[in-house]
C-alpha positions as a printed NumPy array, in Angstrom:
array([[-17.402, -35.559,  24.268],
       [-18.467, -37.228,  21.06 ],
       [-17.92 , -36.719,  17.348],
       [-21.471, -35.352,  17.14 ],
       [-20.352, -32.472,  19.406],
       [-17.603, -31.552,  16.942],
       [-20.089, -31.6  ,  14.053],
       [-22.468, -29.303,  15.962],
       [-19.745, -26.653,  16.005],
       [-18.028, -27.398,  12.713],
       [-21.085, -28.192,  10.636],
       [-21.904, -31.124,   8.418],
       [-20.985, -29.776,   4.985],
       [-18.565, -32.103,   3.2  ],
       [-16.688, -31.414,   0.007],
       [-16.698, -34.447,  -2.28 ],
       [-15.323, -35.318,  -5.684],
       [-15.779, -38.206,  -8.108],
       [-13.005, -40.736,  -8.781],
       [-12.583, -39.801, -12.445],
       [-11.955, -36.089, -11.796],
       [ -8.442, -34.871, -12.544],
       [ -5.88 , -34.313,  -9.842],
       [ -5.391, -30.739, -11.115],
       [ -9.1  , -29.976, -10.601],
       [ -8.861, -31.534,  -7.152],
       [ -5.877, -29.362,  -6.235],
       [ -7.779, -26.254,  -7.35 ],
       [-10.784, -27.302,  -5.242],
       [ -8.59 , -27.937,  -2.182],
       [ -7.106, -24.477,  -2.62 ],
       [-10.442, -22.745,  -3.212],
       [-12.058, -24.358,  -0.157],
       [ -8.886, -23.991,   1.965],
       [ -9.058, -27.625,   3.079],
       [ -6.535, -30.465,   3.265],
       [ -8.569, -33.385,   1.95 ],
       [-11.641, -34.237,  -0.088],
       [-13.804, -37.322,   0.179],
       [-14.112, -39.325,  -3.021],
       [-17.641, -40.618,  -3.617],
       [-19.12 , -42.799,  -6.34 ],
       [-22.256, -41.915,  -8.338],
       [-24.426, -43.244,  -5.469],
       [-22.725, -41.015,  -2.894],
       [-20.832, -43.899,  -1.278],
       [-17.396, -42.977,   0.07 ],
       [-14.766, -44.852,  -1.947],
       [-11.672, -42.944,  -0.916],
       [-10.084, -39.742,   0.253],
       [ -7.545, -37.584,  -1.532],
       [ -5.364, -35.214,   0.421],
       [ -2.679, -32.67 ,  -0.281],
       [ -0.164, -35.313,   0.763],
       [ -1.534, -37.794,  -1.785],
       [ -1.126, -35.195,  -4.514],
       [  2.42 , -34.294,  -3.441],
       [  3.371, -37.976,  -3.409],
       [  1.847, -38.344,  -6.87 ],
       [  3.897, -35.428,  -8.191],
       [  7.051, -36.79 ,  -6.553],
       [  6.59 , -40.123,  -8.339],
       [  5.018, -39.02 , -11.634],
       [  6.155, -35.452, -12.1  ],
       [  3.774, -32.867, -13.49 ],
       [  1.825, -35.518, -15.409],
       [  0.311, -36.448, -12.022],
       [ -1.932, -33.406, -12.42 ],
       [ -3.556, -35.01 , -15.485],
       [ -4.145, -38.303, -13.673],
       [ -7.521, -39.205, -12.214],
       [ -8.276, -38.959,  -8.507],
       [ -8.698, -42.755,  -8.331],
       [ -5.016, -43.117,  -9.272],
       [ -3.745, -41.215,  -6.223],
       [ -6.514, -41.432,  -3.614],
       [ -6.329, -43.477,  -0.454],
       [ -8.899, -46.248,  -0.885],
       [ -8.871, -47.591,   2.661],
       [-10.975, -45.013,   4.448],
       [-11.688, -45.606,   8.12 ],
       [-14.915, -43.877,   9.162],
       [-16.223, -43.   ,  12.584],
       [-19.737, -42.584,  13.924],
       [-21.299, -39.522,  15.576],
       [-21.501, -41.537,  18.805],
       [-17.747, -42.293,  18.915],
       [-15.878, -40.426,  21.611],
       [-13.27 , -37.826,  20.766],
       [-10.699, -39.901,  22.676],
       [-11.473, -43.001,  20.572],
       [-11.195, -41.077,  17.322],
       [ -7.991, -39.328,  18.399],
       [ -6.401, -42.666,  19.23 ],
       [ -7.517, -44.198,  15.924],
       [ -6.16 , -41.275,  13.89 ],
       [ -2.868, -41.323,  15.764],
       [ -2.302, -45.085,  15.577],
       [ -3.409, -45.392,  11.936],
       [ -1.543, -42.168,  10.983],
       [ -4.23 , -40.296,   9.061],
       [ -5.638, -36.807,   9.464],
       [ -9.146, -36.872,   7.983],
       [-12.077, -39.115,   8.839],
       [-15.581, -39.29 ,   7.4  ],
       [-18.448, -39.513,   9.851],
       [-20.879, -42.172,   8.67 ],
       [-24.039, -43.463,  10.301],
       [-26.41 , -46.02 ,   8.758],
       [-24.445, -45.83 ,   5.473],
       [-25.092, -42.073,   5.285],
       [-22.318, -39.47 ,   5.24 ],
       [-22.898, -37.146,   8.203],
       [-19.737, -35.036,   8.021],
       [-15.972, -35.107,   8.067],
       [-13.554, -34.325,  10.86 ],
       [ -9.839, -33.641,  10.886],
       [ -7.182, -34.212,  13.505],
       [ -7.258, -30.432,  14.013],
       [-10.949, -30.583,  14.906],
       [-10.285, -33.414,  17.348],
       [ -7.327, -31.704,  19.028],
       [ -9.207, -28.39 ,  19.293],
       [-12.135, -30.173,  20.927],
       [ -9.858, -32.015,  23.352],
       [ -8.077, -28.782,  24.354],
       [-11.411, -27.072,  25.005],
       [-12.556, -30.057,  27.052],
       [ -9.336, -30.029,  29.11 ],
       [ -9.631, -26.283,  29.745],
       [-13.242, -26.741,  30.862],
       [-12.197, -29.509,  33.272],
       [ -9.406, -27.314,  34.679],
       [-11.84 , -24.422,  35.241],
       [-14.31 , -26.731,  36.98 ],
       [-11.588, -28.088,  39.278],
       [-10.309, -24.586,  40.055],
       [-13.842, -23.392,  40.832],
       [-14.409, -26.431,  43.047],
       [-11.206, -25.845,  45.003],
       [-11.94 , -22.138,  45.438],
       [-15.538, -22.815,  46.514],
       [-14.473, -25.326,  49.162],
       [-12.216, -22.879,  51.006]])
């Protein structure tokens, strides 16, 4: 299975925000959309970071409530590791686990194609494993 397979089910809509938006506005958007992270894009649509619930919590822990008045660029993670639609789910799962992040933009030819989370990857892997188990069970039963 590939990342493209996840996007076929999940869809390609991506919530983005600009770097100079406030953290408070970002928190409201995360809540309204019921998501854990938002991609940060510049005026040209290029991904320049990601801001997650964890980034905001860390910001509040360090800066107190004034963190909510800070700009996204002050708390976002700038080192974003993207994947491609052709990457396998196993490759992406390994990358997310080793690098310890939960959200990954899908980029192809410098164009944002979607965003996946570790939850999407795990769900896909579970479905794939269940499908393999059914196929093996059917094979064993058919060969009796």
